[in-house]
N, C-alpha and C positions, 0 to 999 in steps of 0.2 A: 505494502498500498502506500508507505514512505518513497520507494523509488517511483511510482508509477506518480504523485505529487510533487517529484522532485521535476520530473519529465515535464509534465505541464506547466508547474511556474518558468523555466527554462526556456521552452516554445515563448509564452507568451510574455516573457521577459525580451526574447529577440525582436517580436513582433512589435511590440513598443518602441524597440531602441528603432528598428529600422524605421518606423513610420515619427517620431519625432527628433531622429537625429538630422541638420537638415546638408543639405552636400551641394557642394557651387564647383561646376566643369571651369576648367580653366580658358577650354577654346572656346567659350562663348561669351567671354565677360565686356560688357561693353564698358570703353573706356570712357577717363571723366577729366574733365581739365580744371588743375587744382590751378589757383594760379597765387602764389608767393609773393606780390606786390602789397606792400603796406605803406600807408600814408606815411611821409616822414615829416610833416607837419601840418596846418588847420590856421589857416585864415580868417580874423576876426575880423568885421566889416569895423568903420570908425563910427561912433558914436553919433558923429552931425549928417554924416554922408545917408543919404538917403537909400534904404534896403528894396533896391527892385522886385516882385515878385516874380517867381520860378514855373516858367509855364511849364506844367505837366500834362499831360495826355491819361486819359483815364483808364486801365487797363478791364479789360472782357474779362468775364469770366470763362471764357473758354483759354485766352493767357492766361490765367491761374490756373486753371487745373491742369496745361501742358507741362508750368513751368514744376510744377507740385511732381509729375508723372516723372520729369524727366532729372529733378532730385531722388527720388526712390529709385533711379532707373542705376544711377550712379552709387548706390551705398546698398550694404550689405550689413540687415540687420540681426543678424547672426553670424555665427560661426561658419568659417570656410573652410572647405578640405580639397585642397587643388593638387592635383596628379601630371604630369606629361612632359615632356620633354624640356620646351622653356614656359618660365610661368612670369607674368609679368601681373603687377596688381597696381591699379594705376586708378583704380575705384577707394570708396573709405567703405572698410570694414570693421562696423559695430560689435567683436566678438572676436575670437579668435579663432587665430591660420595656421592650421596645416598643411605643413606644404610639402612633397616630395618630388622631385625634377632634378634633370641635369643643368638648369640654368637659372636663378631667379633673380629678380627684379620685382624689389619692393619701391615705389615713388607714391608713397598715400600715406594717409592716417589710419593704424589698424587698430582698434580700440582697447583690444586685452592684449595677451602674451601672442608669438609669431611660436612656432616648433617647425623645425627648416633640417629637409635634408637633400642636398645638393653638391653639384661638383665645385658650383661658385654660385656664389651670395651677395649681392649689391644692393644696398641702402644706398638711396640716391638723396640728393637735395633737397627733396619734397616730402623722402620717408621718415616719417614719423611713430616710431611702435610707444605707446604710454603704458605697457607694459614690458616686461621681457622676451628679449630676443633669446632662443636658447638653439643653437645652431652651430651643425657640422658639416662641416663641407675641406672641401681641397682650398678654396679663396674667399676669403669673405671680405668685403671692401664696404666701409662704413660713412658714406656724406651728411647721413640724417641727424635725426635723435632717437635715440632707446634709450630707454632707462636704465634697464637692467641690462646687461650682456654675460651672459654662457656661452662659451663656442668651444671649438676642438677642432683644429684647422692646421693644415702647411701654411698655409701664408692669411694672417691676420693685416688690415689693414683701416687703420680709424683715420678717420681727418673731422670728421663727423663731432660731436656731441653725445657723451656716456651720463644721463644727470646723476643716474646713483651710482653703483656700483661695478666693477667689469672683474670677470676671471675669466681667463682664456690658459689655454694650452695649446702650443704651436707651435713649429720648425723656426718663423720668422715671423716678429709684431713689430710694426709699423706704427711710432706711435705720435702721432703730428695733429689730433685734436685735444678737445677737452672732457676730461673724464671729472663728475661733479665731487666724488668722497675715494673711496679707497680701487687701487688694481692689486687682482693676486693675477700672475702671469709663470709661465714654464712657457718657456723657449730655449731653442738653443741663440737664436741672434735678436737682440733688440734694439729697436733706434730711434729716435725721439727727429727726427727732419728725413727731408723726403729727398734729398740730395746727399750726395755720399759726403760732396764739399764740408767740409769743416769751418767754413765761415758763414755758412747759412746758420741764420737765426732760427732757433725753432719757436716755431708757436704753440708747443703740448704744452700743458697743465693738465694739474693732477689738484685735486680738493682739500686730500688727505692720506694716507700711507700708500706708503708704494713698496710691496711685497712679490721679489723677483725672486724665480729660480734657474739658475743655467749654470751654464760649464767654468767660465770667466768673471768676473766682477765687472762690471761695465761701470762706465764715466760719464754722471748724469746732468747735464747742465745746468745752471745755477737761475731757479727761479721759476724750475716746472714743479717740482715737488715740493705743496706747502708743508707736508707732515715727516715723517719718521718713513726713513727707506732700511728696509729687512733684505740682506740677500743669502739666500742659501746653496749653497756648491749642489751640483747633480750629482746623484750616487749612480756610477753603474749597473747598468740591470744585471743582474744576478738571475738566472736560470734554478739553479741547483737551491732545493730545500731542506730546511731545520727539522731535526726531530722532533721540534713543537712545530712546526708548519704538517706535519703527518700524520700528530697525534691534532690537530684538531681539524685536517679534513674527514678522518676517519671517525670522529665523535661527530661533524658535523651529517656526516653522512647517513651513522645509525640512528641520530636524532631524526632524521630525516623520514627514515623505514618507519621509526617508530610512531613517531606522529600518522603516518597515512595510515600503517595498520589501523588503529588506534577509530580512525576517520571511517577506515571500513569496515572494524567490526560495528560500529555503532549504525552507518547506513545502510552497507550490506554486507551483516554474517554469511550469507552462506556463501558470500567469493573469499571469506579468512577461512572458511571451513572444511569447506569441501572443494577445494581445485584440483583434486585429482585428475578428474576429468578430462581440465583443461590441457596439463603438461603428457598427461597418458596417453591420452586418445581424444584430441583437440586442438594437437601442436602442430598442426598443418594451417587450421584454419585459425588458428591464434596469427602465423606468421604469414596466412595472406591480408591479414585484415593487416597486420605490423607494417606492413609492406606500404598497401594500396591508402591506408588513410593520408600519410602526408603527402600523396600525389593527389588526390581526389581533393582535399583542402587545401592546399597550394593552387590546383586546378580553378577553385570555385573565388579561390582568393584575384587571381588574375581576371578572370571572367567576371568576376562583378564590381573591379576598379575602370574596368573597359565598357562595362554599361553606366556609369558613375551614379546610375538613379538609385543602389544600392551599397556604395562606398561604406558606407555605417557596420555596416554587415559582415562588408571584406576584413573589415577591421578584428572583429569578435573573430570569427573565423581562423584568424591569422594569430590573435591571442589561444584560441582555446587548440590549436596545434602546439604552438610551444607550452602551453601547460600540460598537454599527456606527452609530450616528448621530455617535460623534467618529471614526472611522476614515473615515466618506463622503468625504470631500473629497481624501485622500490616496490612497484608493481610483480616484476620479475620475481625480486628477493622473498617477497610475501607468498606469491605462489608457490613456487618452491619450497620454501616453511611449511608451508599445509602439505606439498605432498610429504616431506620429512618427516614429519610428524605423524602423519598417518603411517608411514611404512614403520615406524618406532613404537605406533601405537598410542601417541601421545595424545592424552584426551582436556587436561588439566589447563587453562588458560595458561596460567604462572607458567607450566612449564613452557609451554609454547610459546610465550613472551620470553623465555630464556632460549631456546632456539632459535628463537629468529634474529637476537643479536647475533648468535653464533654463523647464521645464514649471512647477513649483513657485513660479518668481519672477514667472512670466507670472499665474499662478493667482490669487497673491495680489494683485498689482496692478491685476488687473481686480475684483475683488471691494472694492478702494478708491474706484471709480467712485459716484457718490452715486448710488440708485435703480436703473442700471441696474447695479452692482455688488450688493447684494443678492439682483435676481432671477436675477444668474449662481448666484452663490450659493448660492440654493434650489433651482434647476435642478441644479447640479451636485450637489449634496447630497445629491437623489433618483435622480440617477441612480448618483454612487458606490456608495449602499446597495442599492441594485438591484443591481449588479454583485457587492457581497461576496456577497450573496443566492444570486443567481443561479450562481455558483461554488459555492458551498456543498451546495446541494441539488443532488443526485443526478437530473436532469433530462434530460442530454444524452440525444440521440436518436446511433443509429448515422449520421445525413448529420453531424451536428458532429463525430462523432470523427471519420470519413475527412475534412472541410474543415480539423478543428486537423493531421489528419497529412501533407497537401498542400500545407499552409503549413510 
């Protein structure tokens, strides 16, 4: 009963999300003309000078409706989900923007956060991000205004304005703009001028502290940093693990297996107590499900993105795939533990719990073996994923139910 209710709740959740998440396609957007000109002075008439009335023409109701319609077409009053080769945001978005593309250009105001993954991201002078920019790209250029910047890129060029904090990890950082508060950066090369000529005066300014991590300490021109400067030397990457790291990994894996086992024991006790049929008689269907599930979900993800209408559901499908892969190893360990307990005629929950820890440790140790461990982890992951899908899908026949009752 609980399993059926869970399926109904999950199905209703997907339907609600599909109907409520707004989707925007980048290819069909209307451009908007944004004027950056501001009046520099206001002329006031002389008190003794007669002021001539300004002739105005009455605006018809049709013109007012046309202007209102034009303003609505040039503005999105919800979140925007944009995908494509080149995405250009030249209209106002009153919400968050989620962008995945090859080239991204923002030349308008975004009323929320911007989450972008692209090869190159450019925030032009008219670009204004009210909240934070979370960027993952090969190159990020900022000439406009961003409230907070969180970026990981090969090259970051800032000639604009960061209203508050800036946190960047990059190979090269060219900071010639203004940061209102703190800067935290990890980069191999940091520059404050747009030219390699040392005589060029820098226009960069950091309102508070500047904390950076690099191979060598750099010379910062006077007047750029208003707060304190903190330098941290980069440490070379060490691929070797200490004993403490191995112990921590083992403890994390065992705790994950236990947590999923307890959850499965509460939601689907038959899966925990009767795994014999799966590994002994249904291993081929489990392998089939484990191979087909990623293929089907990835194909569905791509097709839903192409359709555009249900891009929100496609993201849910992708997250579902990630979740299933994350618990596949634990699923295999739990099923193997049930099989071992069945062979050894262990029926008490406490004894089964102890054997579960032994199986988890054995799995972890086998996975450490070079080559063999990788092959074992791959096969076990496929079987574990198939076991989860096999128990979720309502495909059990009467014969299966009879075998479960018999056991």
